[in-house]
Every structure is written in structure tokens, then in C-alpha cells.
C-alpha positions as CSV (number, residue, x, y, z in Angstrom):
1,M,-10.8,-27.6,-5.2
2,Q,-7.8,-27.0,-7.4
3,I,-8.8,-23.5,-8.1
4,M,-8.8,-22.7,-4.3
5,A,-5.3,-24.1,-3.9
6,F,-4.0,-21.9,-6.7
7,Y,-5.9,-18.9,-5.3
8,I,-4.3,-19.4,-1.8
9,V,-0.8,-19.7,-3.3
10,F,-1.3,-16.7,-5.5
11,V,-2.6,-14.6,-2.5
12,L,0.3,-15.7,-0.3
13,I,2.8,-14.7,-3.0
14,G,1.1,-11.5,-3.8
15,D,0.7,-10.4,-0.2
16,L,4.3,-11.0,0.4
17,G,5.0,-8.7,-2.5
18,A,2.6,-6.1,-1.1
19,Y,4.4,-6.2,2.2
20,F,7.8,-5.5,0.5
21,V,6.2,-2.7,-1.6
22,G,4.8,-1.2,1.6
23,R,8.2,-1.4,3.4
24,A,9.9,0.2,0.4
25,V,7.4,3.1,0.4
26,E,7.9,3.5,4.1
27,N,11.5,4.4,3.6
28,W,10.4,7.2,1.2
29,S,7.2,8.4,3.1
30,P,6.0,6.7,6.3
31,T,2.5,8.2,6.0
32,S,2.1,6.9,2.5
33,S,3.0,3.3,3.3
34,L,-0.2,2.2,4.8
35,P,-2.5,3.4,1.9
36,V,0.0,1.9,-0.7
37,F,0.1,-1.4,1.2
38,L,-3.7,-1.6,1.5
39,G,-4.1,-0.9,-2.1
40,C,-1.7,-3.6,-3.1
41,F,-3.2,-5.9,-0.5
42,F,-6.7,-5.7,-1.9
43,L,-5.5,-5.7,-5.5
44,V,-3.9,-9.0,-4.8
45,F,-7.2,-10.7,-4.0
46,W,-8.7,-9.6,-7.3
47,L,-5.6,-10.5,-9.4
48,A,-5.1,-13.8,-7.6
49,W,-8.7,-14.9,-8.4
50,R,-8.2,-13.9,-12.1
51,L,-5.0,-15.9,-12.3
52,A,-6.5,-18.9,-10.5
53,V,-9.4,-19.0,-13.0
54,R,-7.0,-18.7,-15.9
55,V,-4.7,-21.4,-14.7
56,T,-7.5,-23.9,-13.9
57,E,-9.8,-23.3,-16.9
58,P,-10.2,-26.2,-19.3
59,K,-8.0,-26.0,-22.4
60,A,-9.8,-25.8,-25.7
61,A,-9.1,-28.7,-28.1
């Protein structure tokens, strides 16, 4: 259960970052902002899972 809590927190933080990246790109190129945002959005799910696993794995003695 702890891994899911970490995963949700990491996804929320990462998606907030993806939103701001998309908004920044929109100032430069409005047509590019959606693909950049979607790329970041889906990357966050993969990265959040990797981080959640790393944070919750048992420590070696």
C-alpha cells in the first residue's frame, strides 16, 4: 500500500511539472505544446513508478 501512496504523490508532482513545461512551450510554439505536454505526461507515469519502487524497496543490511 505504501508504494501506491508514493506513486500517487510522484505522479501528482510530475504532472504539475508537465503542465508548467507545456505552458512554457505554448509561449514559444502553440502547436508544439500539446505533443510536449503529452510526452511529459506519459513519461511521468513511468518515472513515478520507478521512483516509488526505489523508495519503497527494502534496504540491504
